[in-house]
NUSEKE-596136 format. One record per residue (C-alpha): x, y, z. Coordinates in steps of 0.25 Angstrom, whole numbers, plus 2048, in hexadecimal, padded with zeros to 3 digits. Layout:
BEGIN
XYZ ...
% end
This chain:
BEGIN
77D7A6860 77B7AF855 7807BB85D 78C7B4862 7927AF856 78F7BF84E 7967C585C 7A27B9859 7A37BE84B 7A17CC84E 7AE7CA857 7B67C384F 7B37CE841 7B87D884C 7C47D284F 7C77D1841 7C67DF83D 7CC7E3848 7D97DB845 7DA7E5838 7D77F1841 7E17ED84B 7EC7EC840 7E97FB83C 7E880184B 7F67FA84E 7FE7FF842 7F680D844 7FC80F852 80980B84C 808815844 80982084E 81681B854 823822852 82B81F846 83A81D848 84482383F 84881C833 85781B834 85A81482A 85481C820 85B828828 868821826 86581F817 86482F814 872832818 87B823817 87481B80F 871824805 8718217F7 8668237EC 8618167E6 8598127DA 84B8127DA 84380A7CF 8348107D0 8288077CA 81B80F7C7 8128027C3 8078087BB 7FA8037B7 7F280B7AF 7F68177B8 7F68227AC 7F082C7B4 7FA82C7C0 8068257BA 80D8337B3 80C83B7BF 8128327C9 81E82F7C0 81F83D7BF 8208417CC 82A8357CE 83483B7C7 8368477CD 83D83F7D8 8488467E0 85183A7DE 85C8397D2 8548347C5 85F8297C3 85B8227D0 84E81F7CD 8468187C1 8378197C0 83080D7B8 82180E7B5 81B8027B1 80F8057A8 8057FB7A8 7F77FE79F 7FA80E79F 7F8815792 803819788 80282778B 806825799 81081D793 81582678A 814831795 81E82779F 827825795 82C835794 82F8347A4 83C82E7A8 8398217AD 8368137A8 82A80F7A3 8258007A2 8197FC79B 8167ED79D 80A7E6798 8057DC7A3 7FB7D27A1 7F47D47AF 7FA7E27B6 7FE7E47C3 8087EE7CB 8107E27CE 8127DE7C0 8167EB7BD 8227ED7C8 8277DE7C3 8277E37B5 82E7F07B9 83A7E87C2 83C7DE7B6 83E7EA7AC 8487F17B5 8507E27B9 8527E07AA 8597EF7A6 85C7F47B4 85E7E97BE 8657ED7CA 8637FD7C7 8598017D2 85A7FF7E1 84B8017E6 83C8007DE 83280B7E1 8238057DE 8188127DB 80A8127D7 80981A7CA 8018247D2 80C8257DD 8128317DE 81E8347E6 8268417EC 8348457E6 83D83F7F1 8358337EF 84182B7EC 84B8327F6 84382F800 8418207FC 85181E7F9 854822808 84B81780E 85180D802 85F811808 85A80E816 8587FF811 8497FE80F 8467F5804 8387F8804 831804806 823809805 821818804 815820809 80A81F7FF 7FF82A801 7F482F7FA 7F783C7EF 7E883E7EE 7DA83E7F6 7D08437ED 7C583D7F3 7C08347FE 7C78277F9 7D382C7F4 7D5832804 7D082680B 7DB81F800 7E5827804 7E2827813 7E1818813 7F081780E 7F5820818 7EF818822 7F680B81C 80481381B 80181582A 7FE80682E 8037FE824 811807823 81480F82C 810809838 8157FC833 825801831 823807840 8217FA844 82D7F683C 8237ED832 8227F0823 81A7F981C 80F7F5812 8127F8805 8088007FD 80B7FC7EE 81180B7EB 81B8137F0 8258067F2 8358067F2 83C7F97F2 8497F57F0 84A7F07E2 84F7E37E5 8457E07F0 83A7E57E5 83F7DD7D9 8407D17E1 8337D27E7 82A7D87DB 82A7CB7D2 8227C47DE 8167CE7DD 80A7C97D6 7FD7CD7DC 7F77DD7DA 7FB7DF7E8 8097E17E6 80C7E97F3 8087E17FB 80D7D47F5 81D7DB7F6 81A7DF803 8187D0808 8237CC7FF 82D7D7806 8287D4813 8297C5812 8387C980E 8397D181C 8397DF814 8367EA81C 82E7F5815 831801819 82580D819 82A81B815 81F825819 827831814 82882D806 81A82F800 8148297F2 8078317F0 7FF8277EA 7F18287E4 7E58257EB 7D981F7E5 7CD82A7E5 7C18227DF 7BA8157E6 7BB80D7D9 7CB80C7D9 7CB80C7E9 7C37FF7E7 7CD7FA7DD 7D87FC7E5 7D27F67F2 7CF7EA7EA 7DE7EA7E5 7E37EC7F3 7DA7E27FB 7DD7D77F1 7EB7D97F2 7E97DA802 7E27CA803 7EC7C57F8 7F67CA802 7F07C480E 7EF7B7807 7FD7B5801 8047BA80F 7FA7B3818 8037A3814 80F7AB817 80B7AF827 8117A382C 8207A5827 81E7B382A 81B7AF837 8277A8839 82F7B1835 82B7BC83C 8277C582F 81F7CE836 81E7D882B 8177CD822 80F7C882C 80A7D682E 8077D881E 7FF7CB81F 7F57D182A 7F67E0821 7EF7D6818 7E57D1821 7DF7DD825 7D27E4822 7D27F0819 7D17FC823 7C480381B 7BE7F681A 7BF7F582B 7BB80382C 7AE800825 7AC7F282B 7AF7F683B 7A4801839 79A7FA833 79C7EE83E 79C7F984A 78E7FE843 7887F3842 78C7EC850 7877FA855 77A7F784F 7787E9850 7807E385E 7857F2864 78C7EA870 7977E4865 7997F385F 7A37F8868 7AE7F1863 7AD7F2854 7AC802856 7B980185F 7C07FA853 7B9804849 7BF80E850 7CD808855 7CF807845 7CB816841 7D581A84B 7DE812847 7DD817838 7DD82583C 7EB823843 7F081D837 7EC82882E 7F583382C 7F2840834 7F2849828 7E583F822 7DE84082F 7D484B82B 7C484C82A 7C484A81B 7CB83E81B 7C4837825 7B683C81D 7BA834812 7B882881B 7A9829817 7AF82280A 7B5816811 7A780D810 7A5811801 7B580D800 7B2801808 7A87FB801 7AE7FB7F5 7BB7F37FC 7B07E8801 7AC7E77F4 7BA7E37EF 7BB7D87FB 7B17D17F3 7B77D17E7 7C57D07EA 7CD7C37E3 7D97C17EC 7DF7B97E2 7DD7C57D8 7EB7CB7D4 7E67D37C9 7EA7E37C9 7E07EC7CC 7E27FA7CA 7DF8077D0 7DE8127C6 7E28207CA 7D882C7C7 7DE8347BE 
% end
């Protein structure tokens, strides 16, 4: 009786984990399909070309170590200077940093929030611009304080905006790989880019948002930013846009270089914020699934499924652990676990860009168990009702 019950539980557990694996495998395979030419973007380069005005937002909470370099690099855009405005929302940054920012040709805002959040910073900036320059901008770009872009960033975005895309997620990639944690974090983001962005667009589905390197039509952003209320503002924004059936374009050719976390404490803090936002999004979106089904909103349904997925690093460790235990305790049950683990690993290799597939990177996989332990600690301390902003610091 005991062994029968245990076997039933083991089979149910296998199907639960297999569901998350299947999602990764499916979109990893889709990413291999040929990408169709974007005729709208090609047309926009010639017949529809006009220089749009961009509002660039840098929400910066306690980011003294990185904000000056990011703003300085952005100002070297190969785009007319009267066609874009850089706004830094300085929250809890030093007077010294603010004074240096004031010497740059930007707009510096210094709000004081009772409880800080990225959403509040963006709302403050839009309120400020609406009071002073209503109707002056065509598009809004959101960048993190550590983000660095190339000189043709706005030129490339302008083409896609002219092509009619109201929401664009750029290709965020690592600008540092100084240790095991940073390398794995960068590789993980590239896998996300493949599965949740590139592959989705190739199926005609919306790309996932990341939180920075995002561009929206001004009216769309202004209409939705004031509806954001949690620390997972990117997931909130994405859900809002998908409910409105706004397609999110992934611009793989427009790079935004992002600083990857390089110590384990920052990794744990960052993942706590992401995991909390994921659970909050799942519970917020589930009640809206019947309506999405009724209206055939596949993008919203897909996004809700994403919130229910088990994080990949946890999947790898769980499957390995279970496969080893089954091999020792009940060998006849172990084959399906090893197969599931192998299929997941192959899918992740497929999703990883070829230039990152190296013995050096795979050697860093030994750090995954320790990072997963930190993520599991987060699960034990997670409060899905908590909306406090958890800041991830950057090493200077």
